[in-house]
Each structure stands twice: as C-alpha cells, then as structure tokens.
N, C-alpha and C positions, 0 to 999 in steps of 0.2 A: 504496499499498499507506501503509496507516495506521501510525504509528510508536505501538508500544505504550505505558504509564503507564510497567511494569517490563519491564525486559529484563537479564538475568543468561545471563552465556553464560562456563562454565567456571570460576565462580567458585569459590577457594580459600582456607582460612584454618587456620592453624596458631599453635597455641602452644606454645613451646618445640618442642618435636621431637612433640607430636601433633598431626596435622591435624585436623582438627575437620572441613572442609569438603574437599571431595574432589571437584570438579568440580560446582558445580549448575546447572543450565542452565531457566531458567523465564523464562514470558511469561504477563506480566496485560494484559490490552487496556483501556480506560478504561471508569468504570462498570461494572468484575467485581469478583468479589469470590474470595479465592483463602483457600481453607483449609490451614494445613500442619499435617499432624498428625504423630505417632513419641514414641518411651520417651525420657527424659530424656536430653540429653545426643547428641541425634540431631543438633545444631546448629539446631535451628529458629530458637531465639532469634540465636546466633552470627550468622545470614543476614542478621536483621529489623535487628541491629546497625551491619552491611554494608551497607544498603540506604543509610543516612542517616551513613554515614561516625563512626558512634558506634567502628568497628575497619576498620580498612585491609586492605586486601586482601593476600594475598598471592601472586594472584593470578589472571589473568580479569577481565571485565569486568562492572560494573553501570551501565545506566543509567535513570533515571526522567526520562520523557515527551522523549528522543532525546539525551540532556546527559548526561557521563559525570560519576557519583556520585563527588565529592569531587575531580575531577581537569580540566583542561581537555587537549582534544588540540589537539598539536603536530603537524604532521605526522604522521608514527608513534609518534611517541615520546606518552606522558600525563605529564604535569608537576602535582603537587599542589599543589592551591590551597591557599592563605594563609589563618589559621584564620580570619579575617573572613569571608574571601570562600565556606567550608565553613559559617557558620554562617549566613550569607542562602541559600544553596542549601536548609539542612536545616530554614530556616523554612519552606517549602512542603512538608515532609514531616512532618506530624505522630506522633508515634508517645506508644503508651500502653502503660506497666508492670505488672507485676503489685501490685507497690505506685504508691501512688495520688503521690508525692513534692508531695504539696504545700506552699506554705511555715505553717507553725502561727504563724507572728504575724502572720498576712493574713487579710484576712476572703475571702469567698469570691469578691466583686464584684476583689478587690487583686489574690488570684492570678489570676485570668480577665484581665485588661485590663495587669497586668504585662510581657506578650513584647510584646503589640503596643501598646506603650508606646513599649517599649524599643527596638525592635527595628524595627519596618515605621512606628515615629515617630509614630503615632494621638494626638490631640489626648485628653485624659485623656473629654472629653465622649463623644467620635466608640466608645471605644472603652468605654465602659460602657454605651453606648446596643447597641452589639453585643452586650455581657456579657446584657447583661438579656435580648436576645432568644434568644437559646442558654440560657441558665439555663431559660426557659421552653421552652425543646425538652426537654430534658433531664428536666423536669418539676421543678426544682428553684427556682420562679419566686421564692417565700416563701424563700430560705436567702444572698440576696445578703450580706447583713449579719453569716450565722451566720460562726464559726471551724472548720476543721476539725474538733477534737478534741469539736465541740459534732454530728459529724455520726457516720450510719453509714460502713459499710466502700462498702457499694454509691451510699449517696450522695458517698462521694466522688470515688468511681473515675466515678460520671458529671461529676461537676464536672471532673474530670482528661478528660472527652471533649470538655467544652466550653470550656474551655482552650485544648489541643492546635484545634478548630473556631473560636477566635479567631483563629486564623493566616490563617485562609482556604488551607488545605492540597490540593494536589490526591491526595497521596495517603494513606491513611493506616493506621498500623502499626499492630498491636495484640500484644503479648505476653502472653500469656495474662489474660487483660483478669479473667476472674471467677475464676480460680487462689485468691487470698486473702483470697475472703466466704466468709461464710457462706450455707451451700445457702440458704437462705427469702431470699435477697440477689442469687444468680446473676440469676434472672429480669429485673429492674427495669435491668440493664446491658447483657443482650442487647436486648431492647425499642430501647434506646435505639440499639444498634448495626443491628437488625435494619433500624431507618426508616432511620439513613445510609444503609444496602445501598441500600433504597428510593427511596430520595432521589437515587442515583445517583454514591455517593462509591464512588474506590476505595479497595479493601481489600486486606493483605492482614494473615489473623490466625492468629495461634498457637493450638493452643485444644483443648482435651480434652472440648471441650461438641459430642458426637458429633448431638445434633442437629438441634444448631443450624447446623451444616456441614451438613449434609441441606438444612433449609430453607432458608439464604442462599447455599451457596456456585456461583460457576457453575463451579470448578476446585475436588480437594482433592487434593493430595502429601500421599505418604506417606515420611517422610523416618526414614534409619535409618542409623547411621556414615558421619555428615556425605554422605551419598550421597540422591537420590532415587529409594526403590524402584519406585515406583508413582505414577501422577498420575492425573486423567480426572475426568470428569463425580461428582457425586457419587454418583447412582443407579447408574453401574457403581461405583468404589473402595469405595465400604460397601455395596452390595447384594451385588456380585460381584467380589471382588477376583481380582486373577489369581496372587498369589506370595504362597507359604507364609508369610511373613514380615508382611505386611500381616492376613492369615489370622488368624495368631495374636494379632496386637499388638489386632486389632478381636473377637476370642472376649473379652479382658480388658476393655476399655471399653468395650462395648455390652452 
C-alpha cells in the first residue's frame, strides 16, 4: 500500500473555548491536487497551518509522506520536535499565503535565494542559478533585480510561489492565493498553479476559484463549521453535491 503524501486523522484544533477543527480526516496521494472550499471561518486556513505545524494540534494526527508533522513517534507517545527540527521538516512543505510576505528591502532574486542559502546551505551561485530557472518558470525572468514595490500583486504572488519552490518542497499549500488580487491578475497566478499541478506537484489549495477546482483538482472538499461536510471528485461535488449545505454554498459562489 502506497504511503499518502498527506494523511489527516481526527485532526482537532481549538482557540480558547472555540473548537475550529472538529475531527478532520483527509488523505492526499502523491501528485494529487486537493481543493478545500467553504465559507470564512470553516477551518480551511487553520487546517493548512496545522499541516506545516504553524499551529499545534489539540487532537488527532497529521503525517506528511509517512512522518508525523512536528512530532516524533516514541513508542505509543508523540514527542514534539525542537524548533530547529520543526524548521527543517517545514522546509519541505511550501506555503503560499493570501499576502505575499516578500522582504521589501530585498530584490526578487534575493527574496528567492534567502531560504535556500540559510536553511539548505546552498552556495549563492547554486541558489541564484536555481532562482533564475524558477523565475523563468513563473514568467518573470526579467524581474530578478526588481524590488517587490515595483511589481503588481499578481507578479508578487508568482514570486512568492517561486520562493517556495526554491526549497524543493514535496508538498505545496496554498491559502487563498488569489483572494488579495485584482480580478484581472488572478489568471496569471492560477496559470502558474495549473502548470505546477500538471508537473506532478502535490498540492492542497484553499480557494474560492471554482473553475480552477473543477479543472485541476483530483479531490474537492467542502468544509463548514470545522468538519468535512462532503468530499469527492470535482465532477461530483461541484455538479451533483449531496448535502444541502454544499448546495447552498455553491449556489452563492458559482
């Protein structure tokens, strides 16, 4: 039996007395794309942050490529890893946020090579060569010496994707990567993500872009109230949803 890239079992997370995730079970195979849909506050972004241990679990387990996220298994007990160990594991999980989080005082090239040089200990020459390949891949080969303030929002988000790819991740997480963009800039970011999916990158995408989910996803998951309401192939969930809550949501966004 093949080990999935991402396995979530009864994942739970609370903030104070409010339970945000109430037992999430999900599986993403190698090379698959999962799109998470749902209203604001349904727990989608919190789940992504748990996957790369930006948030600690309050219950359940998460495994990426067969290994616990943020913990090590010692007998029947999970022991939390040190911050240094967590950072090393997190390096193989790329994450692209709603906002771009580029360093404003660094050029595009410097933004991309910073983490590979510091975390992966790559030489400046090797990191720069890889960065230029990635810039060409996201259609911004001519922007290496530009600063983030000189770029459009769509260009900044494509740079953020290139920066994540520079760490050679085995799993990419996208948290509504187009929600902060002007409508005319959405397509250029989705095009890069579509190319990533076609190249075999395993991706979990929180999005409201139903067309993208229909075209690219292997699985569509609808979440509400911290639980998975419905999941399945996009042709089923998006065109023949079984649950009334899913139907109501899709009726508003399609």
